[in-house]
C-alpha positions in Angstrom: -18.2 -99.2 -4.6 -17.0 -102.7 -3.7 -15.7 -104.2 -0.6 -14.3 -107.8 -0.4 -15.7 -109.4 2.7 -15.3 -112.8 4.3 -18.2 -114.5 2.7 -19.2 -112.4 -0.1 -18.3 -109.2 -2.1 -20.3 -106.0 -1.1 -21.0 -104.2 -4.6 -23.4 -101.2 -4.2 -24.2 -98.3 -6.4 -26.6 -95.8 -4.8 -27.6 -92.1 -5.5 -29.0 -90.7 -2.4 -31.3 -87.6 -2.7 -33.2 -87.1 0.4 -33.7 -89.8 3.0 -33.1 -93.5 1.8 -33.8 -96.4 4.0 -31.5 -99.5 3.6 -32.9 -102.8 4.6 -31.8 -106.4 4.4 -31.2 -109.7 6.3 -28.6 -109.7 9.1 -25.1 -109.9 7.6 -26.2 -108.5 4.2 -23.7 -105.6 4.4 -25.8 -102.8 5.6 -23.7 -101.6 8.5 -20.6 -102.0 6.4 -21.9 -99.9 3.8 -22.3 -97.0 6.2 -18.9 -97.6 7.7 -17.5 -97.3 4.2 -19.3 -94.0 3.5 -18.1 -92.6 6.9 -14.5 -93.6 6.3 -14.4 -96.0 9.2 -13.5 -98.7 6.6 -12.2 -98.5 3.0 -13.7 -99.9 -0.2 -11.6 -102.3 -2.2 -12.4 -100.1 -5.1 -15.0 -97.6 -6.4 -16.0 -94.0 -5.6 -17.8 -92.0 -2.8 -18.8 -88.5 -3.6 -20.9 -86.2 -1.5 -22.4 -82.8 -2.6 -19.5 -82.5 -5.2 -16.7 -83.5 -2.9 -14.8 -86.6 -3.6 -14.3 -88.7 -0.4 -13.0 -91.8 -1.9 -11.6 -92.8 -5.3 -9.1 -91.6 -7.8 -6.3 -92.1 -5.3 -8.2 -90.0 -2.7 -9.4 -91.4 0.7 -10.4 -88.6 3.1 -10.2 -89.6 6.8 -13.4 -89.8 8.7 -12.9 -86.4 10.5 -12.7 -84.6 7.1 -15.8 -86.1 5.6 -18.4 -84.0 7.4 -20.6 -87.0 7.9 -22.9 -87.3 10.9 -23.1 -90.9 12.2 -25.8 -92.2 14.7 -24.6 -95.6 15.8 -27.0 -98.4 16.8 -25.8 -98.2 20.4 -25.6 -94.4 20.2 -22.0 -94.5 21.3 -22.2 -91.7 23.8 -19.4 -90.9 26.3 -20.9 -91.9 29.7 -18.7 -89.4 31.8 -19.7 -86.4 29.8 -23.0 -84.4 30.1 -25.4 -84.2 27.2 -24.0 -80.8 26.3 -20.4 -82.1 26.3 -21.4 -85.1 24.2 -23.1 -83.1 21.6 -20.4 -80.4 21.5 -17.7 -83.0 21.0 -16.1 -82.3 17.7 -18.8 -79.7 16.8 -16.2 -77.0 15.9 -17.9 -74.0 17.4 -21.6 -74.9 16.6 -24.0 -73.1 19.0 -25.1 -76.2 20.9 -28.1 -75.0 23.1 -30.4 -74.2 20.2 -29.7 -77.6 18.7 -30.4 -79.3 22.0 -33.8 -77.5 22.2 -34.5 -78.4 18.5 -34.3 -82.2 19.4 -36.2 -81.8 22.7 -33.3 -82.3 25.1 -32.5 -78.8 26.2 -33.6 -79.5 29.7 -31.2 -82.4 29.8 -28.1 -80.4 29.1 -26.3 -81.2 32.4 -27.4 -84.7 32.6 -25.2 -87.8 31.8 -26.2 -90.6 29.4 -26.4 -93.5 32.0 -29.4 -91.5 33.6 -31.3 -91.0 30.2 -34.0 -93.1 28.7 -33.4 -94.8 25.3 -35.3 -92.1 23.5 -33.4 -89.4 25.1 -30.1 -91.1 24.5 -31.2 -91.3 20.7 -31.8 -87.6 20.6 -28.4 -87.0 22.0 -26.7 -89.0 19.4 -28.7 -87.3 16.6 -27.9 -83.8 18.0 -24.3 -84.8 18.1 -24.4 -85.8 14.4 -26.2 -82.7 13.6 -23.8 -80.5 15.5 -21.2 -81.3 12.9 -23.1 -79.4 10.2 -22.8 -82.6 8.1 -23.0 -82.9 4.4 -24.6 -86.3 5.0 -26.4 -88.3 7.8 -25.9 -92.0 8.4 -28.1 -93.8 11.0 -27.7 -97.4 11.9 -30.9 -98.7 13.3 -31.6 -95.5 15.2 -34.9 -96.9 16.7 -33.9 -100.5 17.6 -33.0 -99.8 21.1 -36.4 -98.2 21.9 -39.4 -99.9 23.4 -42.5 -100.2 21.1 -44.4 -97.6 23.0 -41.8 -95.1 22.4 -40.8 -96.0 19.0 -43.6 -94.5 17.1 -43.4 -91.0 18.6 -39.6 -90.8 18.3 -39.8 -92.0 14.6 -42.2 -89.0 14.0 -39.8 -86.6 15.6 -36.8 -88.2 13.8 -38.6 -87.8 10.5 -39.1 -84.1 11.1 -35.5 -83.5 11.9 -34.3 -85.4 8.9 -36.7 -83.2 6.6 -35.3 -80.0 8.4 -31.7 -81.2 8.0 -32.1 -81.2 4.3 -29.0 -83.4 3.6 -28.8 -86.7 2.1 -29.5 -89.3 4.8 -29.1 -93.2 4.9 -31.2 -95.0 7.6 -30.6 -98.6 8.2 -33.6 -100.3 9.6 -35.3 -103.7 9.9 -38.9 -102.5 10.1 -41.2 -101.6 7.2 -43.1 -99.1 9.2 -40.1 -97.3 10.1 -38.9 -97.2 6.4 -42.4 -95.8 5.5 -42.2 -93.1 8.2 -38.7 -92.0 7.8 -37.8 -92.3 4.0 -39.0 -91.6 0.6 -37.2 -94.6 -0.9 -36.0 -98.0 0.2 -32.9 -100.0 -1.1 -33.0 -103.7 -0.2 -29.5 -105.3 0.2 -29.1 -109.1 -0.1 -25.7 -110.7 0.1 -23.9 -107.5 -0.8 -26.1 -106.5 -3.7 -29.1 -104.1 -4.1 -31.9 -106.4 -5.2 -34.6 -103.7 -5.4 -34.9 -100.0 -4.8 -38.1 -98.0 -4.9 -40.8 -96.4 -2.9 -42.1 -98.3 0.1 -45.4 -98.7 -1.8 -43.6 -100.3 -4.8 -41.9 -102.8 -2.5 -45.3 -103.5 -1.0 -47.0 -104.0 -4.4 -44.3 -105.7 -6.4 -41.7 -107.3 -4.2 -38.8 -109.0 -6.4 -37.6 -111.5 -3.6 -39.1 -113.4 -0.8 -37.3 -111.1 1.7 -38.7 -108.0 0.2 -42.0 -109.4 0.4 -41.6 -110.5 4.0 -40.1 -107.1 4.8 -43.1 -105.3 3.3 -45.7 -107.6 4.7 -46.7 -109.4 1.5 -47.1 -113.2 1.2 -44.7 -114.5 -1.5 -45.5 -117.9 -2.7 -43.3 -119.3 -5.7 -44.6 -121.8 -8.1 -45.4 -122.5 -11.7 -48.4 -121.1 -13.5 -50.6 -123.0 -16.2 -54.3 -123.1 -16.9 -55.4 -120.5 -14.5 -53.7 -121.9 -11.7 -50.2 -121.6 -9.9 -48.9 -125.0 -8.6 -47.1 -123.9 -5.6 -43.4 -125.2 -4.7 -44.8 -125.7 -1.2 -47.3 -128.0 -2.3 -51.0 -127.4 -3.5 -52.2 -124.9 -6.0 -54.2 -121.7 -6.1 -56.5 -120.1 -8.7 -55.5 -116.9 -10.4 -57.2 -114.5 -12.6 -55.7 -114.5 -16.1 -53.6 -117.0 -18.0 -50.1 -116.6 -16.7 -47.7 -119.4 -17.4 -44.2 -120.3 -16.3 -42.3 -119.4 -13.2 -44.1 -116.9 -11.1 -44.6 -115.8 -7.5 -48.1 -115.5 -6.0 -48.5 -112.2 -4.1 -51.3 -111.9 -1.5 -51.7 -109.0 1.0 -52.3 -110.3 4.6 -55.5 -108.1 4.8 -57.1 -109.8 1.8 -56.9 -113.2 3.7 -59.8 -114.3 5.9 -59.7 -117.0 8.6 -62.3 -119.6 9.4 -62.4 -122.8 11.6 -64.6 -124.8 9.1 -64.3 -125.4 5.3 -65.6 -122.6 3.2 -67.8 -123.6 0.2 -66.8 -120.8 -2.3 -65.3 -121.7 -5.7 -64.2 -118.1 -6.1 -61.8 -118.3 -3.3 -58.4 -120.2 -2.5 -58.2 -122.2 0.6 -55.1 -123.3 2.5 -55.5 -125.2 5.7 -52.9 -125.4 8.5 -52.0 -124.9 12.1 -51.5 -121.4 13.6 -47.9 -120.6 14.3 -48.2 -117.3 15.7 -50.6 -114.7 16.8 -49.3 -111.2 17.1 -51.3 -108.1 18.0 -50.4 -105.1 15.9 -52.4 -102.0 17.1 -55.9 -102.3 15.5 -55.1 -105.6 13.7 -53.8 -109.0 14.7 -51.4 -110.9 12.4 -51.9 -114.6 12.4 -49.4 -116.9 10.8 -50.5 -120.1 9.3 -47.9 -122.6 7.8 -45.8 -119.6 6.6 -48.9 -117.5 5.3 -49.7 -114.2 7.1 -53.2 -112.9 7.6 -54.3 -109.7 9.3 -57.7 -109.7 10.9 -59.5 -107.7 13.7 -59.0 -108.3 17.3 -62.7 -108.9 17.5 -62.4 -111.8 14.8 -59.4 -113.2 16.7 -61.3 -113.3 19.9 -64.4 -114.7 18.3 -62.4 -117.5 16.8 -60.3 -118.2 19.9 -57.2 -118.1 17.8 -54.0 -119.3 19.3 -50.9 -121.2 18.3 -51.7 -124.9 17.3 -55.4 -124.2 16.4 -56.0 -125.5 12.9 -57.9 -122.8 10.6 -58.5 -122.4 6.9 -56.9 -119.2 5.3 -58.9 -118.0 2.2 -58.7 -115.3 -0.4 -60.3 -114.4 -3.6 -58.6 -115.2 -6.9 -59.0 -111.7 -7.9 -57.0 -110.7 -4.9 -54.1 -112.8 -6.0 -51.3 -110.9 -8.0 -48.7 -112.7 -10.0 -45.1 -111.6 -10.4 -43.0 -113.4 -13.2 -39.8 -114.7 -11.8 -38.3 -116.6 -14.7 
């Protein structure tokens, strides 16, 4: 389907079977895509079909209330003056609400009102309301973004189980690779209104086609020109590679393949890039360190031993055999 927007044209063709994560930069058209499917906005042209029912196209444009499409909004859009039970029952058309509340773990909150609930509890209410419609499809717009990091992991696991049990096509918009991995079997990346890559989370990690996909999946993506066993990087400098690639390429290096040191390393088998640390971010049992745009992941013990902090100059090193090459032109 196609939708003319102010700064670009959204043109997307997707076949959703199971749970699909949709990711992309801010303003790429992700939320617009959900609104078009739900009937809250109309495509300029195209076709929207769900489970054999034509929702849009061939002169047909079903209103939202006739699309049996459960929508979990980013801010959850709950009615603050209604109880949890009333929110979930709104538009449910006779569905038995109490078993559904128990299913998503909020049965004990049936009489509470949204302002008194935590972020995770509000998310469950919004999900239960979407499921109460007995939907043919589910749309979730960044359903975990309002949660704190300590809560997000547990809620993501619960959400993944609910989506599996629902057994209907679902699209989840997210900005986080770990959420895409935990919730979806496939990922579609949208940039400037176009799907630039679609595949499993592992495929995005191992062979990103754009710098955004690489950044999203956590892989370093360094464009340049290959010749003579080296890649001359657009950013300056060069790196050794295994093989004899030539022409325009991108160097792909996983953050966990990179080691950091404070002094030069005398090892001809490795590539070395020196720079000042920009960010040090703890990530569970790893620490992500960004040096001049290159991300490395090391253990907390190593980060403490090296006393790493922004501004400290370090040398990032990785083996030529750990360098993957992606032809780009």
